[in-house]
GUVOSE-36221 format. One line per field, with one value per residue (C-alpha): residue in three letters; x, y, z. Coordinates in steps of 0.02 Angstrom, whole numbers, plus 50000, padded with zeros to 5 digits. Example, Ala and Ser with C-alpha at 12.3 -4.5 7.8 and 13.67 -1.06 7.14 Angstrom:
! residues 2
residuo c(ala:ser);
u c(50615:50684);
v c(49775:49947);
w c(50390:50357);
***
This chain:
! residues 399
residuo c(met:leu:thr:ser:leu:ser:leu:ile:phe:leu:ile:gly:met:ile:phe:ala:ala:leu:ala:lys:lys:leu:tyr:leu:pro:gly:ile:ile:gly:met:leu:leu:ala:gly:met:leu:leu:gly:pro:cys:gly:leu:asn:gln:leu:asp:ser:ser:ile:leu:asp:ile:ser:ser:asp:leu:arg:arg:met:ala:leu:val:ile:ile:leu:leu:lys:ala:gly:leu:ser:leu:asp:leu:asp:asp:leu:arg:lys:val:gly:arg:pro:ala:leu:leu:met:ser:phe:leu:pro:ala:ala:phe:glu:ile:gly:ala:tyr:ile:leu:leu:ala:pro:ile:phe:phe:gly:leu:thr:leu:thr:glu:ala:ala:val:met:gly:ser:val:leu:ala:ala:val:ser:pro:ala:val:val:val:pro:arg:met:val:his:leu:ile:glu:thr:lys:arg:gly:thr:lys:lys:gly:ile:pro:gln:leu:ile:leu:ala:gly:ala:ser:leu:asp:asp:ile:phe:val:val:val:leu:phe:ser:thr:phe:ser:gly:met:ala:ala:gly:lys:ala:ala:ser:ala:ser:ala:leu:leu:gln:ala:pro:val:ser:ile:leu:ala:gly:ile:thr:leu:gly:leu:leu:thr:gly:lys:leu:leu:thr:leu:phe:phe:glu:his:phe:his:leu:arg:arg:gln:his:ile:arg:asn:ser:ala:lys:thr:leu:ile:val:leu:ala:val:ala:phe:leu:leu:leu:thr:ile:glu:glu:leu:leu:ala:ala:val:leu:pro:leu:ser:gly:leu:leu:ala:ile:met:ala:met:ala:cys:val:leu:arg:lys:met:pro:gly:gly:val:gly:leu:arg:leu:ser:gln:lys:phe:gly:lys:leu:trp:ile:ala:ala:glu:val:leu:leu:phe:val:leu:val:gly:ala:ala:val:asp:leu:arg:tyr:thr:leu:thr:ala:gly:pro:thr:ala:leu:leu:leu:ile:leu:leu:ala:leu:val:ile:arg:ser:phe:gly:val:thr:leu:ser:thr:ala:gly:thr:his:leu:asn:leu:arg:glu:arg:leu:phe:cys:val:ala:ala:tyr:leu:pro:lys:ala:thr:val:gln:ala:ala:ile:gly:ser:val:pro:leu:ala:met:gly:leu:pro:cys:gly:ser:leu:val:leu:ser:val:ala:val:leu:ala:ile:leu:val:thr:ala:pro:leu:gly:ala:leu:phe:ile:asp:arg:leu:ala:pro:arg:trp:leu:thr:asn:asp:met:lys);
u c(50922:50951:51140:51092:50950:51107:51198:51064:51009:51227:51286:51131:51127:51334:51315:51162:51261:51445:51326:51234:51454:51462:51312:51191:51057:51041:50949:51140:51227:51084:51096:51268:51281:51135:51241:51402:51330:51198:51248:51343:51426:51520:51372:51328:51139:51061:50946:50802:50813:50823:50651:50560:50659:50508:50372:50473:50508:50309:50305:50421:50303:50141:50224:50253:50103:50021:50151:50107:49881:49885:50007:49882:49736:49603:49538:49729:49729:49554:49626:49762:49635:49670:49876:49850:49763:49883:50007:49969:49997:50032:50241:50241:50137:50254:50428:50341:50299:50486:50561:50469:50511:50695:50724:50706:50845:50949:50948:50853:50685:50501:50380:50316:50486:50494:50353:50375:50534:50464:50358:50473:50555:50424:50353:50419:50500:50387:50492:50598:50484:50345:50440:50508:50343:50285:50447:50403:50220:50270:50397:50251:50366:50287:50109:50019:50045:50020:50148:50172:50019:50024:50170:50143:49928:50039:50152:50016:49922:50063:50129:49967:49943:50106:50116:49938:50024:50173:50061:49954:50121:50232:50064:50089:50281:50221:50090:49942:49805:49778:49606:49505:49463:49649:49686:49518:49621:49726:49534:49453:49619:49616:49428:49393:49561:49488:49314:49393:49528:49375:49243:49396:49445:49271:49240:49418:49379:49225:49293:49413:49273:49188:49303:49340:49154:49141:49304:49405:49576:49662:49842:49900:50049:49913:49808:49963:49997:49780:49823:49962:49876:49720:49836:49930:49732:49666:49847:49772:49602:49687:49747:49618:49485:49638:49523:49382:49405:49571:49590:49774:49791:49915:49815:49665:49803:49834:49658:49620:49770:49678:49541:49582:49700:49533:49498:49441:49564:49713:49723:49790:49946:49963:49966:50058:50216:50207:50243:50366:50457:50454:50481:50669:50705:50595:50660:50849:50772:50677:50832:50989:50865:50832:51024:51048:50922:51030:51128:51284:51339:51181:51251:51402:51310:51184:51343:51309:51213:51082:51102:51099:50927:50881:50929:50820:50666:50685:50712:50560:50460:50488:50352:50239:50264:50293:50118:50029:50094:50027:49885:49920:50001:50157:50313:50417:50549:50405:50369:50540:50540:50408:50506:50641:50562:50479:50645:50697:50655:50704:50546:50439:50589:50675:50510:50467:50643:50677:50494:50539:50678:50580:50441:50599:50545:50709:50715:50728:50915:50912:50776:50868:51027:50915:50808:50978:51051:50926:50895:51075:51076:50892:50881:51009:51016:50822:50834:50985:50848:50741:50819:50942:50807:50670:50730:50781:50644:50506:50405:50432:50264:50284:50330);
v c(50422:50609:50582:50415:50555:50664:50554:50491:50656:50699:50593:50523:50686:50705:50537:50582:50738:50650:50524:50660:50725:50571:50556:50461:50441:50518:50372:50252:50367:50354:50202:50155:50293:50182:50013:50108:50195:50008:49858:49776:49927:50048:49990:50193:50182:50196:50014:50135:50216:50011:49944:50085:50084:49983:50111:50256:50197:50167:50366:50401:50303:50377:50566:50488:50434:50597:50720:50586:50581:50754:50759:50631:50699:50535:50571:50581:50408:50351:50386:50264:50127:49953:49956:50039:49872:49734:49850:49803:49645:49532:49586:49534:49375:49346:49366:49256:49116:49158:49102:48931:48920:48939:48915:48757:48729:48858:48801:48635:48737:48653:48764:48811:48866:48963:49053:49102:49183:49251:49355:49425:49485:49516:49681:49832:49981:50149:50219:50209:50255:50373:50513:50502:50492:50623:50738:50672:50741:50909:50921:50900:50752:50618:50659:50681:50506:50458:50377:50439:50403:50237:50188:50276:50201:50000:50026:50063:49930:49804:49769:49763:49610:49540:49547:49449:49309:49329:49306:49165:49071:49079:49016:48868:48850:48808:48708:48807:48754:48886:48975:49037:49199:49212:49254:49360:49481:49568:49629:49666:49761:49880:49895:49932:50060:50148:50179:50244:50338:50456:50436:50507:50628:50708:50717:50805:50953:50970:50992:51157:51226:51243:51318:51428:51465:51542:51647:51539:51528:51353:51381:51289:51189:51141:51075:50970:50914:50874:50777:50689:50629:50567:50478:50394:50336:50243:50127:50113:50081:49952:49875:49857:49810:49657:49519:49556:49658:49644:49847:49927:50087:50134:50156:50245:50377:50393:50418:50506:50622:50646:50688:50847:50881:50945:51065:51237:51411:51296:51200:51080:51124:51205:51049:50961:51107:51084:50876:50893:50990:50865:50719:50783:50746:50576:50509:50530:50461:50300:50253:50249:50164:50041:50051:49994:49834:49746:49645:49627:49451:49358:49455:49362:49191:49207:49232:49247:49114:49223:49372:49266:49199:49366:49468:49317:49344:49527:49480:49400:49519:49640:49525:49541:49750:49728:49630:49760:49901:49826:49895:50076:50226:50210:50156:50079:50198:50241:50042:50030:50146:50107:49914:50017:50091:49920:49873:49928:49849:49935:49946:49781:49679:49746:49752:49544:49487:49407:49359:49180:49178:49213:49084:48952:48909:48817:48922:49075:49120:49100:49212:49338:49322:49360:49499:49575:49548:49616:49803:49821:49792:49834:49980:50089:50013:50077:50238:50258:50200:50321:50462:50440:50400:50510:50674:50579:50455:50551:50691:50872:50928:51074:51163);
w c(50849:50831:50789:50655:50567:50547:50476:50366:50299:50273:50212:50118:50011:50003:49916:49806:49751:49715:49635:49540:49475:49386:49291:49399:49479:49660:49721:49705:49815:49970:49952:49925:50100:50182:50153:50219:50380:50410:50506:50345:50364:50492:50606:50636:50635:50794:50816:50890:50707:50625:50750:50643:50473:50392:50472:50400:50216:50218:50297:50137:50006:50081:50048:49864:49826:49870:49767:49641:49651:49649:49475:49399:49301:49302:49141:49050:49173:49058:48916:48947:48982:48931:48928:49105:49172:49105:49179:49332:49331:49168:49160:49351:49295:49171:49309:49424:49267:49240:49388:49412:49279:49283:49461:49504:49357:49426:49614:49615:49707:49712:49608:49743:49807:49641:49648:49820:49737:49594:49691:49809:49615:49539:49607:49509:49653:49685:49761:49595:49475:49539:49580:49398:49315:49420:49366:49156:49222:49276:49140:49026:48957:48863:48927:48772:48728:48939:48934:49130:49167:49120:49206:49350:49378:49333:49451:49589:49571:49512:49695:49763:49639:49691:49872:49903:49761:49907:50037:49940:49895:50019:50118:50020:50039:50235:50197:50216:50036:49911:49902:49791:49908:49913:49751:49738:49874:49750:49649:49807:49859:49714:49704:49886:49902:49763:49830:50008:49905:49809:49960:50088:49966:49923:50114:50120:49992:50081:50234:50162:50040:50222:50295:50136:50132:50288:50261:50396:50310:50331:50284:50143:50255:50383:50223:50195:50378:50366:50215:50280:50443:50372:50234:50389:50432:50280:50315:50500:50413:50307:50443:50566:50421:50391:50420:50359:50202:50121:50048:49982:50105:49983:49808:49918:49975:49788:49751:49887:49833:49636:49710:49811:49642:49568:49715:49653:49675:49631:49781:49720:49640:49787:49878:49755:49783:49964:49968:49820:49960:50093:49951:49981:50129:50128:49957:50071:50202:50097:50002:50143:50253:50110:50088:50285:50253:50122:50183:50091:50149:50082:49920:49909:49920:49795:49650:49460:49445:49532:49433:49255:49360:49370:49207:49102:49213:49158:48996:48990:49101:48984:48829:48981:48953:48736:48763:48870:48753:48593:48481:48548:48481:48542:48444:48486:48577:48690:48690:48757:48872:48978:48953:49069:49187:49222:49271:49454:49632:49793:49929:49915:49898:50062:50145:50120:50059:50226:50267:50191:50283:50446:50411:50406:50241:50170:50008:50127:50115:49930:49926:50033:49960:49765:49823:49904:49736:49606:49739:49717:49504:49438:49546:49477:49304:49289:49378:49237:49105:49139:49154:49013:48905:48941:48874:48710:48684:48755:48671:48757:48744:48814:48664);
***
């Protein structure tokens, strides 16, 4: 395992540096490193690492969501308002609708199978989008109009909406009837996650302030470990309550971090800096393991028809983003930037792309093939667009 971790970090960082030399986002190099080291490449990663790959990727996501919450001002988010709510479900709904409309024509799938494919493909990647929006917030790029805050909030909620629909559609494809209670899981999960996160953040704030008032100093590194441990516990609570109450642990983590941001004495800023340093390692781990999860054999079976389907679905998705930002004070370039920022697919597709195949659904192999192709095309393309367009199309609010 130690050798595998060494290869992940060394090869991942080398490939990321090479990608940047070519004026490409570093994640492209990390994804390529994962594909090279993974089972479909040189097969240099120990099975013990691959067995816990999903857990390691989830840990990395926790770190970036904590960083995001510590960078997100709730007052700014309130100002964004309606567009953030629409961005959380409308683009994904448009994209799922595109697959339901087009996949039966392109591949002869049933409507239910097409819905399963759409729900796998529709989620935007928080691993690609969130760190870039955090960087824009920190550098004050487009923040006066709340553009990175809008995308950050929308992308975080988007995944919950899509995963709940995936559970419903995959159950229908397996012969289970859809129920109203299943469709209500998304809003309940969001509200429960936010409530738990706000409450946990308040309790942690009181805990840290108690020791501060008693002049018992807790080092910032220790606070970072405590916050990280509590974040992992929130994910455990999500799993424990799954049968009773749908709850988004990832959203709870982000809400908790938003509360901690307002701690007095600049504690929130220092925690943000600590998690920013942790993300340097977590990012390499996340994207190399996402690359290792990509099975190129399925990509080859997808073919140009699948690529055309993905591109058409993204075009239809862009109408959902455009509609979400309609009536706002954003200009045309800023609205097009929102469209570009909502392109990347990676983490959710890597996590659930193989589930229909494991369930024995007839469409399983095709869904996995299209999911793999979507990761390879949209993750680098979306990251490239965000990195290139942000300095050109978003205002510099530090001036």
